[in-house]
PyMOL CGO cylinders between C-alpha atoms (Angstrom):
from pymol import cmd
from pymol.cgo import CYLINDER

trace = [
    CYLINDER, 0.01, -0.05, 0.02, 2.81, 2.39, 0.92, 0.3, 1, 1, 1, 1, 1, 1,
    CYLINDER, 2.81, 2.39, 0.92, 4.65, 1.61, -2.24, 0.3, 1, 1, 1, 1, 1, 1,
    CYLINDER, 4.65, 1.61, -2.24, 1.44, 2.39, -4.28, 0.3, 1, 1, 1, 1, 1, 1,
    CYLINDER, 1.44, 2.39, -4.28, 0.99, 5.74, -2.49, 0.3, 1, 1, 1, 1, 1, 1,
    CYLINDER, 0.99, 5.74, -2.49, 4.69, 6.57, -3.11, 0.3, 1, 1, 1, 1, 1, 1,
    CYLINDER, 4.69, 6.57, -3.11, 4.38, 5.68, -6.82, 0.3, 1, 1, 1, 1, 1, 1,
    CYLINDER, 4.38, 5.68, -6.82, 1.31, 7.98, -7.14, 0.3, 1, 1, 1, 1, 1, 1,
    CYLINDER, 1.31, 7.98, -7.14, 2.99, 10.83, -5.31, 0.3, 1, 1, 1, 1, 1, 1,
    CYLINDER, 2.99, 10.83, -5.31, 6.30, 10.59, -7.18, 0.3, 1, 1, 1, 1, 1, 1,
    CYLINDER, 6.30, 10.59, -7.18, 5.30, 9.56, -10.66, 0.3, 1, 1, 1, 1, 1, 1,
    CYLINDER, 5.30, 9.56, -10.66, 1.63, 10.32, -11.38, 0.3, 1, 1, 1, 1, 1, 1,
    CYLINDER, 1.63, 10.32, -11.38, 0.97, 13.61, -9.63, 0.3, 1, 1, 1, 1, 1, 1,
    CYLINDER, 0.97, 13.61, -9.63, 3.72, 15.53, -11.40, 0.3, 1, 1, 1, 1, 1, 1,
    CYLINDER, 3.72, 15.53, -11.40, 2.54, 14.17, -14.75, 0.3, 1, 1, 1, 1, 1, 1,
    CYLINDER, 2.54, 14.17, -14.75, -0.99, 15.34, -13.97, 0.3, 1, 1, 1, 1, 1, 1,
    CYLINDER, -0.99, 15.34, -13.97, 0.22, 18.62, -12.84, 0.3, 1, 1, 1, 1, 1, 1,
    CYLINDER, 0.22, 18.62, -12.84, 2.23, 19.15, -16.00, 0.3, 1, 1, 1, 1, 1, 1,
    CYLINDER, 2.23, 19.15, -16.00, -0.70, 18.12, -18.16, 0.3, 1, 1, 1, 1, 1, 1,
    CYLINDER, -0.70, 18.12, -18.16, -2.91, 20.65, -16.48, 0.3, 1, 1, 1, 1, 1, 1,
    CYLINDER, -2.91, 20.65, -16.48, -0.35, 23.32, -16.77, 0.3, 1, 1, 1, 1, 1, 1,
    CYLINDER, -0.35, 23.32, -16.77, 0.17, 22.53, -20.50, 0.3, 1, 1, 1, 1, 1, 1,
    CYLINDER, 0.17, 22.53, -20.50, -3.51, 22.42, -21.51, 0.3, 1, 1, 1, 1, 1, 1,
    CYLINDER, -3.51, 22.42, -21.51, -5.52, 24.98, -19.54, 0.3, 1, 1, 1, 1, 1, 1,
    CYLINDER, -5.52, 24.98, -19.54, -8.78, 26.56, -20.59, 0.3, 1, 1, 1, 1, 1, 1,
    CYLINDER, -8.78, 26.56, -20.59, -7.22, 29.98, -19.82, 0.3, 1, 1, 1, 1, 1, 1,
    CYLINDER, -7.22, 29.98, -19.82, -4.41, 29.44, -22.33, 0.3, 1, 1, 1, 1, 1, 1,
    CYLINDER, -4.41, 29.44, -22.33, -6.87, 28.37, -25.10, 0.3, 1, 1, 1, 1, 1, 1,
    CYLINDER, -6.87, 28.37, -25.10, -9.41, 31.17, -24.51, 0.3, 1, 1, 1, 1, 1, 1,
    CYLINDER, -9.41, 31.17, -24.51, -9.47, 34.40, -26.47, 0.3, 1, 1, 1, 1, 1, 1,
    CYLINDER, -9.47, 34.40, -26.47, -12.23, 36.95, -27.42, 0.3, 1, 1, 1, 1, 1, 1,
    CYLINDER, -12.23, 36.95, -27.42, -12.84, 39.95, -29.58, 0.3, 1, 1, 1, 1, 1, 1,
    CYLINDER, -12.84, 39.95, -29.58, -15.31, 42.86, -29.41, 0.3, 1, 1, 1, 1, 1, 1,
    CYLINDER, -15.31, 42.86, -29.41, -16.53, 45.34, -32.06, 0.3, 1, 1, 1, 1, 1, 1,
    CYLINDER, -16.53, 45.34, -32.06, -19.41, 46.34, -34.27, 0.3, 1, 1, 1, 1, 1, 1,
    CYLINDER, -19.41, 46.34, -34.27, -21.39, 44.66, -36.99, 0.3, 1, 1, 1, 1, 1, 1,
    CYLINDER, -21.39, 44.66, -36.99, -24.05, 45.22, -39.65, 0.3, 1, 1, 1, 1, 1, 1,
    CYLINDER, -24.05, 45.22, -39.65, -26.44, 42.56, -40.76, 0.3, 1, 1, 1, 1, 1, 1,
    CYLINDER, -26.44, 42.56, -40.76, -28.08, 42.90, -44.27, 0.3, 1, 1, 1, 1, 1, 1,
    CYLINDER, -28.08, 42.90, -44.27, -31.52, 41.15, -43.99, 0.3, 1, 1, 1, 1, 1, 1,
    CYLINDER, -31.52, 41.15, -43.99, -32.81, 39.83, -47.24, 0.3, 1, 1, 1, 1, 1, 1,
    CYLINDER, -32.81, 39.83, -47.24, -36.31, 41.07, -48.16, 0.3, 1, 1, 1, 1, 1, 1,
    CYLINDER, -36.31, 41.07, -48.16, -37.20, 39.77, -51.66, 0.3, 1, 1, 1, 1, 1, 1,
    CYLINDER, -37.20, 39.77, -51.66, -34.56, 41.43, -53.92, 0.3, 1, 1, 1, 1, 1, 1,
    CYLINDER, -34.56, 41.43, -53.92, -33.66, 44.08, -51.36, 0.3, 1, 1, 1, 1, 1, 1,
    CYLINDER, -33.66, 44.08, -51.36, -31.64, 44.17, -48.10, 0.3, 1, 1, 1, 1, 1, 1,
    CYLINDER, -31.64, 44.17, -48.10, -32.46, 46.03, -44.92, 0.3, 1, 1, 1, 1, 1, 1,
    CYLINDER, -32.46, 46.03, -44.92, -29.71, 46.75, -42.31, 0.3, 1, 1, 1, 1, 1, 1,
    CYLINDER, -29.71, 46.75, -42.31, -29.55, 45.87, -38.65, 0.3, 1, 1, 1, 1, 1, 1,
    CYLINDER, -29.55, 45.87, -38.65, -26.75, 47.38, -36.65, 0.3, 1, 1, 1, 1, 1, 1,
    CYLINDER, -26.75, 47.38, -36.65, -25.23, 45.88, -33.48, 0.3, 1, 1, 1, 1, 1, 1,
    CYLINDER, -25.23, 45.88, -33.48, -22.35, 45.26, -31.12, 0.3, 1, 1, 1, 1, 1, 1,
    CYLINDER, -22.35, 45.26, -31.12, -20.38, 42.18, -31.85, 0.3, 1, 1, 1, 1, 1, 1,
    CYLINDER, -20.38, 42.18, -31.85, -18.66, 39.74, -29.34, 0.3, 1, 1, 1, 1, 1, 1,
    CYLINDER, -18.66, 39.74, -29.34, -16.80, 36.63, -30.28, 0.3, 1, 1, 1, 1, 1, 1,
    CYLINDER, -16.80, 36.63, -30.28, -15.52, 34.35, -27.52, 0.3, 1, 1, 1, 1, 1, 1,
    CYLINDER, -15.52, 34.35, -27.52, -13.30, 31.50, -28.86, 0.3, 1, 1, 1, 1, 1, 1,
    CYLINDER, -13.30, 31.50, -28.86, -11.69, 28.36, -27.41, 0.3, 1, 1, 1, 1, 1, 1,
    CYLINDER, -11.69, 28.36, -27.41, -8.96, 26.44, -29.34, 0.3, 1, 1, 1, 1, 1, 1,
    CYLINDER, -8.96, 26.44, -29.34, -9.77, 22.71, -29.57, 0.3, 1, 1, 1, 1, 1, 1,
    CYLINDER, -9.77, 22.71, -29.57, -6.78, 21.59, -31.59, 0.3, 1, 1, 1, 1, 1, 1,
    CYLINDER, -6.78, 21.59, -31.59, -3.73, 23.69, -30.82, 0.3, 1, 1, 1, 1, 1, 1,
    CYLINDER, -3.73, 23.69, -30.82, -0.54, 21.60, -31.14, 0.3, 1, 1, 1, 1, 1, 1,
    CYLINDER, -0.54, 21.60, -31.14, 0.03, 21.65, -34.98, 0.3, 1, 1, 1, 1, 1, 1,
    CYLINDER, 0.03, 21.65, -34.98, 2.20, 24.30, -36.57, 0.3, 1, 1, 1, 1, 1, 1,
    CYLINDER, 2.20, 24.30, -36.57, 0.09, 24.85, -39.63, 0.3, 1, 1, 1, 1, 1, 1,
    CYLINDER, 0.09, 24.85, -39.63, -3.37, 25.56, -38.11, 0.3, 1, 1, 1, 1, 1, 1,
    CYLINDER, -3.37, 25.56, -38.11, -5.57, 25.67, -35.00, 0.3, 1, 1, 1, 1, 1, 1,
    CYLINDER, -5.57, 25.67, -35.00, -9.16, 24.52, -34.79, 0.3, 1, 1, 1, 1, 1, 1,
    CYLINDER, -9.16, 24.52, -34.79, -11.50, 26.58, -32.58, 0.3, 1, 1, 1, 1, 1, 1,
    CYLINDER, -11.50, 26.58, -32.58, -15.07, 26.61, -31.22, 0.3, 1, 1, 1, 1, 1, 1,
    CYLINDER, -15.07, 26.61, -31.22, -16.47, 30.13, -31.58, 0.3, 1, 1, 1, 1, 1, 1,
    CYLINDER, -16.47, 30.13, -31.58, -19.73, 31.99, -30.96, 0.3, 1, 1, 1, 1, 1, 1,
    CYLINDER, -19.73, 31.99, -30.96, -19.67, 35.34, -32.99, 0.3, 1, 1, 1, 1, 1, 1,
    CYLINDER, -19.67, 35.34, -32.99, -22.65, 37.02, -31.23, 0.3, 1, 1, 1, 1, 1, 1,
    CYLINDER, -22.65, 37.02, -31.23, -24.38, 40.13, -32.43, 0.3, 1, 1, 1, 1, 1, 1,
    CYLINDER, -24.38, 40.13, -32.43, -26.92, 42.15, -30.29, 0.3, 1, 1, 1, 1, 1, 1,
    CYLINDER, -26.92, 42.15, -30.29, -28.49, 45.24, -31.94, 0.3, 1, 1, 1, 1, 1, 1,
    CYLINDER, -28.49, 45.24, -31.94, -31.36, 46.90, -33.50, 0.3, 1, 1, 1, 1, 1, 1,
    CYLINDER, -31.36, 46.90, -33.50, -33.16, 47.23, -36.83, 0.3, 1, 1, 1, 1, 1, 1,
    CYLINDER, -33.16, 47.23, -36.83, -34.45, 50.69, -37.61, 0.3, 1, 1, 1, 1, 1, 1,
    CYLINDER, -34.45, 50.69, -37.61, -37.70, 50.99, -39.63, 0.3, 1, 1, 1, 1, 1, 1,
    CYLINDER, -37.70, 50.99, -39.63, -37.10, 51.62, -43.29, 0.3, 1, 1, 1, 1, 1, 1,
    CYLINDER, -37.10, 51.62, -43.29, -38.97, 51.23, -46.59, 0.3, 1, 1, 1, 1, 1, 1,
    CYLINDER, -38.97, 51.23, -46.59, -38.21, 47.47, -46.83, 0.3, 1, 1, 1, 1, 1, 1,
    CYLINDER, -38.21, 47.47, -46.83, -38.96, 46.33, -43.30, 0.3, 1, 1, 1, 1, 1, 1,
    CYLINDER, -38.96, 46.33, -43.30, -41.46, 48.92, -41.79, 0.3, 1, 1, 1, 1, 1, 1,
    CYLINDER, -41.46, 48.92, -41.79, -40.78, 47.97, -38.20, 0.3, 1, 1, 1, 1, 1, 1,
    CYLINDER, -40.78, 47.97, -38.20, -38.10, 48.80, -35.61, 0.3, 1, 1, 1, 1, 1, 1,
    CYLINDER, -38.10, 48.80, -35.61, -37.09, 45.78, -33.49, 0.3, 1, 1, 1, 1, 1, 1,
    CYLINDER, -37.09, 45.78, -33.49, -34.39, 44.15, -31.39, 0.3, 1, 1, 1, 1, 1, 1,
    CYLINDER, -34.39, 44.15, -31.39, -32.06, 41.98, -33.48, 0.3, 1, 1, 1, 1, 1, 1,
    CYLINDER, -32.06, 41.98, -33.48, -29.91, 39.20, -32.19, 0.3, 1, 1, 1, 1, 1, 1,
    CYLINDER, -29.91, 39.20, -32.19, -27.79, 36.52, -33.95, 0.3, 1, 1, 1, 1, 1, 1,
    CYLINDER, -27.79, 36.52, -33.95, -26.22, 33.77, -31.87, 0.3, 1, 1, 1, 1, 1, 1,
    CYLINDER, -26.22, 33.77, -31.87, -24.31, 31.21, -33.94, 0.3, 1, 1, 1, 1, 1, 1,
    CYLINDER, -24.31, 31.21, -33.94, -22.03, 28.27, -32.83, 0.3, 1, 1, 1, 1, 1, 1,
    CYLINDER, -22.03, 28.27, -32.83, -19.17, 27.82, -35.27, 0.3, 1, 1, 1, 1, 1, 1,
    CYLINDER, -19.17, 27.82, -35.27, -16.27, 25.50, -35.75, 0.3, 1, 1, 1, 1, 1, 1,
    CYLINDER, -16.27, 25.50, -35.75, -13.37, 27.49, -37.26, 0.3, 1, 1, 1, 1, 1, 1,
    CYLINDER, -13.37, 27.49, -37.26, -9.88, 26.70, -38.72, 0.3, 1, 1, 1, 1, 1, 1,
    CYLINDER, -9.88, 26.70, -38.72, -7.32, 29.49, -38.13, 0.3, 1, 1, 1, 1, 1, 1,
    CYLINDER, -7.32, 29.49, -38.13, -4.04, 30.17, -40.04, 0.3, 1, 1, 1, 1, 1, 1,
    CYLINDER, -4.04, 30.17, -40.04, -1.28, 32.75, -39.54, 0.3, 1, 1, 1, 1, 1, 1,
    CYLINDER, -1.28, 32.75, -39.54, -1.62, 35.95, -37.45, 0.3, 1, 1, 1, 1, 1, 1,
    CYLINDER, -1.62, 35.95, -37.45, -2.96, 35.33, -33.97, 0.3, 1, 1, 1, 1, 1, 1,
    CYLINDER, -2.96, 35.33, -33.97, -3.41, 31.62, -34.21, 0.3, 1, 1, 1, 1, 1, 1,
    CYLINDER, -3.41, 31.62, -34.21, -0.37, 29.30, -34.81, 0.3, 1, 1, 1, 1, 1, 1,
    CYLINDER, -0.37, 29.30, -34.81, 3.40, 29.18, -35.08, 0.3, 1, 1, 1, 1, 1, 1,
    CYLINDER, 3.40, 29.18, -35.08, 3.18, 32.16, -37.49, 0.3, 1, 1, 1, 1, 1, 1,
    CYLINDER, 3.18, 32.16, -37.49, 1.09, 34.32, -35.02, 0.3, 1, 1, 1, 1, 1, 1,
    CYLINDER, 1.09, 34.32, -35.02, 3.49, 37.15, -35.45, 0.3, 1, 1, 1, 1, 1, 1,
    CYLINDER, 3.49, 37.15, -35.45, 2.90, 37.34, -39.20, 0.3, 1, 1, 1, 1, 1, 1,
    CYLINDER, 2.90, 37.34, -39.20, 1.05, 40.31, -40.63, 0.3, 1, 1, 1, 1, 1, 1,
    CYLINDER, 1.05, 40.31, -40.63, -1.96, 38.36, -42.03, 0.3, 1, 1, 1, 1, 1, 1,
    CYLINDER, -1.96, 38.36, -42.03, -4.10, 35.63, -40.56, 0.3, 1, 1, 1, 1, 1, 1,
    CYLINDER, -4.10, 35.63, -40.56, -7.20, 33.99, -41.92, 0.3, 1, 1, 1, 1, 1, 1,
    CYLINDER, -7.20, 33.99, -41.92, -10.06, 31.73, -40.72, 0.3, 1, 1, 1, 1, 1, 1,
    CYLINDER, -10.06, 31.73, -40.72, -12.83, 29.67, -42.28, 0.3, 1, 1, 1, 1, 1, 1,
    CYLINDER, -12.83, 29.67, -42.28, -15.72, 28.14, -40.46, 0.3, 1, 1, 1, 1, 1, 1,
    CYLINDER, -15.72, 28.14, -40.46, -19.16, 26.72, -40.46, 0.3, 1, 1, 1, 1, 1, 1,
    CYLINDER, -19.16, 26.72, -40.46, -21.92, 26.07, -37.96, 0.3, 1, 1, 1, 1, 1, 1,
    CYLINDER, -21.92, 26.07, -37.96, -25.49, 26.66, -36.94, 0.3, 1, 1, 1, 1, 1, 1,
    CYLINDER, -25.49, 26.66, -36.94, -27.21, 29.69, -35.47, 0.3, 1, 1, 1, 1, 1, 1,
    CYLINDER, -27.21, 29.69, -35.47, -30.33, 31.30, -34.10, 0.3, 1, 1, 1, 1, 1, 1,
    CYLINDER, -30.33, 31.30, -34.10, -31.67, 34.67, -35.17, 0.3, 1, 1, 1, 1, 1, 1,
    CYLINDER, -31.67, 34.67, -35.17, -34.17, 36.94, -33.27, 0.3, 1, 1, 1, 1, 1, 1,
    CYLINDER, -34.17, 36.94, -33.27, -35.98, 39.66, -35.20, 0.3, 1, 1, 1, 1, 1, 1,
    CYLINDER, -35.98, 39.66, -35.20, -38.36, 41.20, -32.71, 0.3, 1, 1, 1, 1, 1, 1,
    CYLINDER, -38.36, 41.20, -32.71, -41.19, 38.58, -32.47, 0.3, 1, 1, 1, 1, 1, 1,
    CYLINDER, -41.19, 38.58, -32.47, -39.64, 36.59, -35.35, 0.3, 1, 1, 1, 1, 1, 1,
    CYLINDER, -39.64, 36.59, -35.35, -37.27, 33.76, -34.61, 0.3, 1, 1, 1, 1, 1, 1,
    CYLINDER, -37.27, 33.76, -34.61, -35.34, 31.51, -37.06, 0.3, 1, 1, 1, 1, 1, 1,
    CYLINDER, -35.34, 31.51, -37.06, -32.46, 29.05, -37.14, 0.3, 1, 1, 1, 1, 1, 1,
    CYLINDER, -32.46, 29.05, -37.14, -30.17, 28.00, -39.90, 0.3, 1, 1, 1, 1, 1, 1,
    CYLINDER, -30.17, 28.00, -39.90, -26.77, 27.23, -41.37, 0.3, 1, 1, 1, 1, 1, 1,
    CYLINDER, -26.77, 27.23, -41.37, -23.87, 29.66, -40.83, 0.3, 1, 1, 1, 1, 1, 1,
    CYLINDER, -23.87, 29.66, -40.83, -20.77, 30.10, -42.78, 0.3, 1, 1, 1, 1, 1, 1,
    CYLINDER, -20.77, 30.10, -42.78, -17.90, 32.59, -42.06, 0.3, 1, 1, 1, 1, 1, 1,
    CYLINDER, -17.90, 32.59, -42.06, -14.54, 33.78, -43.31, 0.3, 1, 1, 1, 1, 1, 1,
    CYLINDER, -14.54, 33.78, -43.31, -12.30, 36.34, -41.60, 0.3, 1, 1, 1, 1, 1, 1,
    CYLINDER, -12.30, 36.34, -41.60, -8.98, 38.09, -41.94, 0.3, 1, 1, 1, 1, 1, 1,
    CYLINDER, -8.98, 38.09, -41.94, -6.76, 39.32, -39.08, 0.3, 1, 1, 1, 1, 1, 1,
    CYLINDER, -6.76, 39.32, -39.08, -3.94, 41.87, -39.03, 0.3, 1, 1, 1, 1, 1, 1,
    CYLINDER, -3.94, 41.87, -39.03, -2.01, 44.18, -36.69, 0.3, 1, 1, 1, 1, 1, 1,
    CYLINDER, -2.01, 44.18, -36.69, -3.84, 47.25, -35.32, 0.3, 1, 1, 1, 1, 1, 1,
    CYLINDER, -3.84, 47.25, -35.32, -1.28, 49.61, -33.68, 0.3, 1, 1, 1, 1, 1, 1,
    CYLINDER, -1.28, 49.61, -33.68, 0.19, 47.14, -31.05, 0.3, 1, 1, 1, 1, 1, 1,
    CYLINDER, 0.19, 47.14, -31.05, -2.88, 45.01, -30.99, 0.3, 1, 1, 1, 1, 1, 1,
    CYLINDER, -2.88, 45.01, -30.99, -4.80, 42.87, -33.43, 0.3, 1, 1, 1, 1, 1, 1,
    CYLINDER, -4.80, 42.87, -33.43, -7.92, 43.56, -35.59, 0.3, 1, 1, 1, 1, 1, 1,
    CYLINDER, -7.92, 43.56, -35.59, -10.37, 41.05, -37.24, 0.3, 1, 1, 1, 1, 1, 1,
    CYLINDER, -10.37, 41.05, -37.24, -12.57, 41.74, -40.24, 0.3, 1, 1, 1, 1, 1, 1,
    CYLINDER, -12.57, 41.74, -40.24, -15.27, 39.03, -40.62, 0.3, 1, 1, 1, 1, 1, 1,
    CYLINDER, -15.27, 39.03, -40.62, -17.91, 38.11, -43.18, 0.3, 1, 1, 1, 1, 1, 1,
    CYLINDER, -17.91, 38.11, -43.18, -20.67, 35.73, -42.15, 0.3, 1, 1, 1, 1, 1, 1,
    CYLINDER, -20.67, 35.73, -42.15, -23.65, 34.37, -44.02, 0.3, 1, 1, 1, 1, 1, 1,
    CYLINDER, -23.65, 34.37, -44.02, -26.78, 32.93, -42.23, 0.3, 1, 1, 1, 1, 1, 1,
    CYLINDER, -26.78, 32.93, -42.23, -29.11, 30.81, -44.34, 0.3, 1, 1, 1, 1, 1, 1,
    CYLINDER, -29.11, 30.81, -44.34, -32.45, 30.51, -42.57, 0.3, 1, 1, 1, 1, 1, 1,
    CYLINDER, -32.45, 30.51, -42.57, -33.86, 26.99, -42.59, 0.3, 1, 1, 1, 1, 1, 1,
    CYLINDER, -33.86, 26.99, -42.59, -36.50, 26.97, -39.85, 0.3, 1, 1, 1, 1, 1, 1,
    CYLINDER, -36.50, 26.97, -39.85, -38.86, 29.57, -38.40, 0.3, 1, 1, 1, 1, 1, 1,
    CYLINDER, -38.86, 29.57, -38.40, -39.38, 32.99, -39.91, 0.3, 1, 1, 1, 1, 1, 1,
    CYLINDER, -39.38, 32.99, -39.91, -35.99, 34.51, -39.78, 0.3, 1, 1, 1, 1, 1, 1,
    CYLINDER, -35.99, 34.51, -39.78, -34.13, 36.20, -42.60, 0.3, 1, 1, 1, 1, 1, 1,
    CYLINDER, -34.13, 36.20, -42.60, -31.20, 35.19, -44.77, 0.3, 1, 1, 1, 1, 1, 1,
    CYLINDER, -31.20, 35.19, -44.77, -28.45, 37.64, -43.86, 0.3, 1, 1, 1, 1, 1, 1,
    CYLINDER, -28.45, 37.64, -43.86, -25.00, 38.82, -44.81, 0.3, 1, 1, 1, 1, 1, 1,
    CYLINDER, -25.00, 38.82, -44.81, -22.93, 40.22, -41.91, 0.3, 1, 1, 1, 1, 1, 1,
    CYLINDER, -22.93, 40.22, -41.91, -19.87, 42.36, -41.84, 0.3, 1, 1, 1, 1, 1, 1,
    CYLINDER, -19.87, 42.36, -41.84, -18.07, 42.85, -38.47, 0.3, 1, 1, 1, 1, 1, 1,
    CYLINDER, -18.07, 42.85, -38.47, -14.94, 44.71, -37.37, 0.3, 1, 1, 1, 1, 1, 1,
    CYLINDER, -14.94, 44.71, -37.37, -13.50, 43.68, -34.06, 0.3, 1, 1, 1, 1, 1, 1,
    CYLINDER, -13.50, 43.68, -34.06, -10.48, 44.25, -31.80, 0.3, 1, 1, 1, 1, 1, 1,
    CYLINDER, -10.48, 44.25, -31.80, -8.90, 41.09, -30.49, 0.3, 1, 1, 1, 1, 1, 1,
    CYLINDER, -8.90, 41.09, -30.49, -8.72, 41.46, -26.64, 0.3, 1, 1, 1, 1, 1, 1,
    CYLINDER, -8.72, 41.46, -26.64, -6.44, 40.39, -23.86, 0.3, 1, 1, 1, 1, 1, 1,
    CYLINDER, -6.44, 40.39, -23.86, -2.98, 39.01, -23.69, 0.3, 1, 1, 1, 1, 1, 1,
    CYLINDER, -2.98, 39.01, -23.69, -3.52, 36.30, -26.22, 0.3, 1, 1, 1, 1, 1, 1,
    CYLINDER, -3.52, 36.30, -26.22, -0.10, 36.90, -27.90, 0.3, 1, 1, 1, 1, 1, 1,
    CYLINDER, -0.10, 36.90, -27.90, 1.55, 35.98, -24.56, 0.3, 1, 1, 1, 1, 1, 1,
    CYLINDER, 1.55, 35.98, -24.56, -0.56, 32.90, -24.40, 0.3, 1, 1, 1, 1, 1, 1,
    CYLINDER, -0.56, 32.90, -24.40, 0.56, 31.85, -27.83, 0.3, 1, 1, 1, 1, 1, 1,
    CYLINDER, 0.56, 31.85, -27.83, 4.17, 32.19, -26.97, 0.3, 1, 1, 1, 1, 1, 1,
    CYLINDER, 4.17, 32.19, -26.97, 3.49, 29.97, -24.00, 0.3, 1, 1, 1, 1, 1, 1,
    CYLINDER, 3.49, 29.97, -24.00, 1.57, 27.38, -26.04, 0.3, 1, 1, 1, 1, 1, 1,
    CYLINDER, 1.57, 27.38, -26.04, 4.06, 27.39, -28.88, 0.3, 1, 1, 1, 1, 1, 1,
    CYLINDER, 4.06, 27.39, -28.88, 6.97, 26.67, -26.58, 0.3, 1, 1, 1, 1, 1, 1,
    CYLINDER, 6.97, 26.67, -26.58, 5.12, 23.70, -25.05, 0.3, 1, 1, 1, 1, 1, 1,
    CYLINDER, 5.12, 23.70, -25.05, 3.86, 22.27, -28.33, 0.3, 1, 1, 1, 1, 1, 1,
    CYLINDER, 3.86, 22.27, -28.33, 5.82, 20.21, -30.88, 0.3, 1, 1, 1, 1, 1, 1,
    CYLINDER, 5.82, 20.21, -30.88, 6.20, 23.05, -33.33, 0.3, 1, 1, 1, 1, 1, 1,
    CYLINDER, 6.20, 23.05, -33.33, 9.51, 23.27, -35.27, 0.3, 1, 1, 1, 1, 1, 1,
    CYLINDER, 9.51, 23.27, -35.27, 11.57, 26.37, -35.85, 0.3, 1, 1, 1, 1, 1, 1,
    CYLINDER, 11.57, 26.37, -35.85, 9.91, 28.29, -33.09, 0.3, 1, 1, 1, 1, 1, 1,
    CYLINDER, 9.91, 28.29, -33.09, 11.54, 31.75, -32.60, 0.3, 1, 1, 1, 1, 1, 1,
]
cmd.load_cgo(trace, "trace")
């Protein structure tokens, strides 16, 4: 019994501690905040809804040099102002869940590069006043430096499949928040990336 306890204390606990230190939720978490405009399809026309944009993201696969895979939720909360195409003012919300592959700036071994890109797909819910719809979501984004920080420009398309929501095109501009560059340095050093500088 004593030998078993000694083995756990000396061999297993340091391994568990190292694993927890290597793969923490805090290291994999990042987020961005900004503004967005959704263009709601009404027959052959579009009607804009303006909102605040927030995108939390957690890296799922992070140890490969060429890409990272992340779970994201690029949420918009805003308002549609009455116009000639939709004659009603209402609260607008878009809440998608997206799986996204990231390359370059702000994502992998090349996170210091000037340009980064992402491509993703998922499913989302849309609230338009009393109207609610759900449907397929696809997104593409580009990232680059913004002074000493990082900026993301994102395009997203929502194809409404159920309910009475709209098909929408979305453009958003967001600042990447927090000390994620420091986290990337930490994760790169611990991963099996080659040629890390």
